[in-house]
C-alpha positions in Angstrom: 10.2 11.8 -4.6 12.2 9.7 -7.1 11.3 6.0 -7.6 13.6 3.6 -5.9 15.4 1.1 -8.2 17.4 -2.0 -8.2 21.1 -2.2 -9.2 22.5 -5.0 -11.3 24.5 -6.6 -8.6 21.6 -6.5 -6.2 19.4 -8.3 -8.7 22.0 -10.9 -9.5 22.4 -11.8 -5.8 18.7 -11.9 -5.0 17.7 -13.9 -8.1 20.4 -16.5 -7.4 18.2 -17.6 -4.5 15.4 -18.7 -6.8 15.2 -21.5 -9.3 13.7 -19.8 -12.3 16.1 -21.0 -14.9 17.9 -18.8 -17.4 16.8 -15.2 -17.2 15.9 -13.7 -20.5 14.9 -10.1 -19.6 14.4 -7.8 -16.6 12.1 -4.8 -17.0 11.3 -2.0 -14.6 7.7 -2.2 -13.3 7.0 1.3 -12.0 3.8 0.7 -10.1 2.8 1.2 -6.5 5.0 2.8 -3.8 8.0 4.7 -5.1 9.9 3.4 -2.1 9.3 -0.3 -3.1 10.9 -1.0 -6.5 9.6 -3.8 -8.7 10.8 -5.5 -11.9 9.2 -7.9 -14.3 11.3 -11.0 -15.1 11.0 -13.3 -18.1 12.9 -16.5 -17.4 13.1 -20.1 -18.6 10.5 -21.2 -16.1 8.0 -18.4 -16.6 7.2 -14.8 -15.9 7.7 -13.3 -12.5 7.5 -10.0 -10.5 10.3 -9.2 -8.0 9.5 -6.8 -5.2 11.7 -5.1 -2.6 9.7 -4.1 0.4 10.1 -0.6 1.8 10.4 0.8 5.3 8.4 -0.5 8.2 6.7 -3.2 6.0 10.1 -4.8 5.4 10.1 -6.2 8.9 10.5 -10.0 8.6 7.7 -10.9 11.0 5.2 -8.8 9.2 6.2 -10.2 5.8 5.8 -13.7 7.2 2.4 -12.9 8.5 1.2 -11.6 5.1 2.7 -14.7 3.3 0.9 -17.0 5.7 -2.4 -15.3 4.9 -1.7 -15.5 1.1 -0.7 -19.2 1.3 -3.9 -20.0 3.3 -6.3 -18.3 0.9 -4.5 -19.8 -2.1 -5.4 -23.3 -0.8 -9.1 -22.4 -1.1 -8.7 -21.4 -4.8 -8.7 -17.6 -4.1 -7.1 -15.8 -7.1 -3.7 -14.5 -6.0 -0.3 -14.2 -7.6 1.6 -17.2 -6.3 4.6 -16.6 -4.0 7.7 -18.3 -5.3 9.8 -20.4 -2.8 13.5 -20.1 -2.6 15.7 -22.9 -4.0 15.7 -24.9 -0.8 11.9 -24.8 -0.7 11.8 -23.6 2.9 11.4 -19.9 2.5 9.4 -17.4 0.6 11.5 -14.4 1.6 15.1 -13.4 0.7 16.9 -11.0 3.0 19.9 -9.0 2.0 21.3 -6.5 4.5 18.4 -4.2 5.5 16.1 -5.3 2.6 13.4 -7.9 2.2 12.6 -9.4 -1.2 9.6 -11.4 -2.6 9.2 -13.1 -6.0 5.7 -13.6 -7.4 4.3 -15.5 -10.4 3.2 -12.9 -13.0 -0.5 -12.9 -13.6 -1.6 -11.4 -16.9 -4.6 -9.1 -16.6 -6.1 -5.7 -17.3 -6.7 -2.8 -15.0 -10.1 -1.9 -13.7 -12.3 -0.3 -16.5 -14.9 1.2 -14.2 -17.7 -0.9 -15.6 -20.6 -2.1 -13.5 -19.7 -5.7 -14.2 -16.1 -5.4 -13.0 -17.3 -3.4 -10.0 -19.8 -6.0 -8.9 -17.2 -8.8 -9.3 -14.8 -6.7 -7.1 -17.5 -6.9 -4.4 -18.0 -10.6 -5.0 -14.2 -11.2 -4.7 -14.0 -9.3 -1.4 -16.8 -11.5 -0.1 -14.8 -14.6 -1.2 -11.7 -13.2 0.5 -13.5 -12.7 3.8 -14.8 -16.3 3.5 -11.3 -17.7 2.7 -9.6 -15.9 5.7 -12.3 -16.9 8.2 -10.5 -20.2 8.9 -7.1 -18.6 9.1 -5.2 -19.3 12.3 -2.3 -16.9 13.2 1.1 -18.7 13.2 2.6 -18.9 16.7 5.3 -16.4 17.4 4.3 -13.9 14.8 2.9 -10.5 15.9 -0.5 -9.8 14.4 -0.9 -6.3 12.7 -4.1 -4.5 13.8 -5.9 -1.2 13.6 -7.9 0.6 10.9 -9.1 4.1 10.0 -12.2 4.0 12.3 -12.1 5.9 15.5 -8.3 6.2 15.1 -6.3 8.7 17.3 -3.7 9.0 14.6 -6.3 10.4 12.2 -7.3 13.0 14.8 -3.7 13.9 15.5 -3.1 14.3 11.8 -6.1 16.6 11.4 -5.0 18.8 14.3 -1.4 19.1 12.8 -2.5 19.9 9.3 -2.7 23.6 9.8 1.0 23.9 10.4 1.8 21.4 7.7 -0.1 23.4 5.0 1.0 26.8 6.2 4.6 25.9 5.5 3.9 24.3 2.1 5.1 26.2 -0.9 1.8 26.1 -2.7 -0.3 27.3 0.3 -1.7 30.7 -0.5 -2.1 32.0 3.1 -5.8 31.5 3.4 -5.5 30.9 7.1 -9.1 31.5 8.0 -10.4 29.1 5.3 -7.9 26.5 6.3 -8.8 26.7 9.9 -12.5 26.4 9.1 -11.9 23.5 6.7 -9.9 21.5 9.2 -12.5 22.1 11.9 -15.2 20.9 9.6 -13.3 17.7 8.8 -12.7 17.1 12.5 -16.4 17.5 13.2 -17.4 15.2 10.3 -14.9 12.5 11.4 -16.2 12.6 15.0 -19.8 12.5 13.9 -19.1 9.5 11.6 -17.2 7.7 14.4 -20.0 8.2 16.9 -22.6 6.9 14.4 -20.6 3.7 13.7 -19.9 3.2 17.4 -23.6 3.3 18.2 -23.8 -0.1 16.4 -21.8 -2.3 18.8 -22.5 -5.5 16.9 -20.7 -4.1 13.9 -17.6 -2.8 15.7 -17.1 -5.9 18.0 -16.3 -8.6 15.5 -12.8 -8.7 14.0 -11.0 -10.9 11.5 -8.2 -10.7 9.0 -8.9 -8.1 6.4 -7.1 -6.9 3.2 -7.2 -3.3 4.4 -6.3 -1.8 0.9 -9.2 -3.0 -1.3 -9.0 -0.6 -4.3 -9.0 -0.9 -8.1 -5.2 -0.8 -8.4 -4.9 -4.0 -6.4 -7.2 -6.1 -8.6 -6.5 -7.5 -12.0 -9.3 -8.3 -14.4 -10.1 -10.3 -17.5 -13.4 -9.4 -19.0 -15.8 -8.8 -16.2 -14.0 -10.9 -13.6 -11.2 -10.6 -11.1 -8.2 -12.9 -12.0 -5.9 -11.9 -9.2 -5.8 -9.8 -6.0 -2.4 -8.4 -5.2 -0.6 -6.3 -2.6 -1.2 -7.8 0.9 1.2 -5.4 2.6 -1.6 -3.8 4.7 -3.3 -7.1 5.7 -4.3 -7.0 9.4 -6.9 -8.0 11.9 -9.7 -5.5 12.1 -13.4 -5.2 11.4 -14.5 -6.8 8.1 -16.9 -3.9 7.4 -13.8 -1.7 7.0 -12.9 -3.5 3.8 -16.5 -3.2 2.6 -16.7 0.5 3.2 -13.3 1.3 1.8 -14.0 -0.8 -1.3 -17.4 0.9 -1.7 -15.6 4.3 -1.6 -12.8 3.4 -3.9 -14.9 1.6 -6.5 -17.4 4.4 -6.7 -14.8 7.2 -6.8 -15.2 9.8 -9.5 -12.5 12.2 -10.7 -8.9 12.1 -11.8 -6.1 14.7 -12.2 -6.4 18.0 -10.3 -8.6 17.5 -7.3 -10.2 20.9 -7.9 -11.9 19.5 -10.9 -13.2 16.3 -9.3 -17.0 16.0 -9.2 -18.7 16.1 -5.8 -20.7 12.9 -6.3 -19.7 9.3 -6.1 -20.9 6.9 -8.9 -24.2 5.6 -7.4 -24.5 2.7 -9.9 -21.0 1.4 -9.1 -21.4 1.9 -5.4 -24.6 -0.3 -5.4 -23.0 -2.8 -7.7 -20.0 -3.3 -5.4 -22.2 -3.7 -2.3 -24.6 -6.0 -4.2 -21.7 -8.2 -5.2 -20.4 -8.5 -1.7 -23.8 -9.1 -0.2 -24.4 -12.0 -2.6 -21.5 -13.8 -0.9 -21.5 -12.4 2.6 -25.0 -10.9 3.5 -24.8 -7.5 5.2 -26.9 -6.9 8.2 -29.1 -3.8 8.4 -26.7 -2.4 11.0 -23.7 -3.0 8.8 -25.3 -1.4 5.8 -26.3 1.6 7.8 -22.6 2.0 9.0 -21.2 1.9 5.5 -21.8 5.7 4.6 -20.2 6.8 7.9 -17.2 4.5 7.4 -16.8 5.8 3.8 -16.6 9.3 5.3 -14.0 8.2 7.8 -12.0 6.4 5.0 -12.0 9.5 2.8 -10.8 11.7 5.5 -8.1 9.3 6.8 -6.7 8.6 3.4 -5.5 12.1 2.9 -4.6 13.1 6.4 -1.4 11.1 6.7 0.4 12.4 3.7 -0.8 16.0 4.1 0.2 16.1 7.8 3.6 14.7 6.8 4.4 16.6 3.6 1.6 19.1 2.9 0.5 17.3 -0.2 -0.9 14.1 -1.6 1.3 13.0 -4.5 1.7 16.0 -6.8 -1.4 17.8 -5.4 -1.2 20.5 -2.8 -3.0 19.4 0.4 -5.2 22.4 0.6 -6.7 21.6 -2.8 -7.2 18.0 -1.8 -8.9 18.9 1.5 -11.4 21.2 -0.4 -12.2 18.3 -2.7 -12.8 16.0 0.4 -15.1 18.7 1.9 -17.2 18.7 -1.3 -17.4 14.9 -1.5 -18.3 14.7 2.2 -21.1 17.2 1.6 -22.5 15.0 -1.2 -22.2 11.8 0.9 -24.1 13.4 3.8 -26.9 14.5 1.5 -27.2 11.4 -0.7 -25.8 8.3 0.9 -28.6 7.7 3.4 -31.0 7.6 0.4 -28.7 5.4 -1.7 -28.1 2.9 1.1 -31.8 2.7 2.2 -33.1 -0.9 1.5 -35.3 -1.0 -1.6 
């Protein structure tokens, strides 16, 4: 899939709605979703990032909800990229035809370096985020996004449909028996994890605003600390422990490139550093801590199911190869996470 881009006339019209002064340069910023183009802007009044929302997330009500969350946490000093208002000072969104645009202050920072120090501060920052949104009140008239990867019928439906998706994919080799066995195993693992989490009613009952996409690509660092959290497109009301488990998974992930070469194990040191950082701000109960390994398994499965069911692949990688990697990592989690998560 080619990355979507802006055209010159589109940029001129959209930027005319903002008071940024004389524009010195506009540079493509090829990060994130290919359907949501971004450009970096150097202007008289500073540096900015312009984003055009893609698809379902361009709905005005959803964008307003995410902006309300960001403006609320900014008041508490939480590190975000500020949303620029339009010239009239009454809006933070520009709409042109079917598209929705946002302009953010540019925050200089470095990507995650996989160090224990940055990992721990990622956990601390998630705790601070949950504290900041605890007092958020939903604006009247705006629908509240909800739902997460735990006990989700869409994940189950995706798993059941993967057989046909992969069998029609160009890179599928015809290993029907192995594919059927693999999908069945993932269904069983997902159901077992769901039941284990549901046995702790106190964990699944409480809901609040969560980020819902807490991973290294959405945090900017300087030294060992987070200087900005970005991308609130997935913000919603769900269980806070969802953010914790997904963050624990993402910040302890090992492997890059071809999934066939990824190690089975997660990085234990980074996993514990992330949870220690979060726990220092928002203490985890024994039940919450015991749920994290099961939610990590659900998160790992659900993350690949959607794209594979839809296209047969995850990015450039054939879905069958990705699912075999997931199977290996799930095996490692089942064997080692109970030991790692056990209180010392």
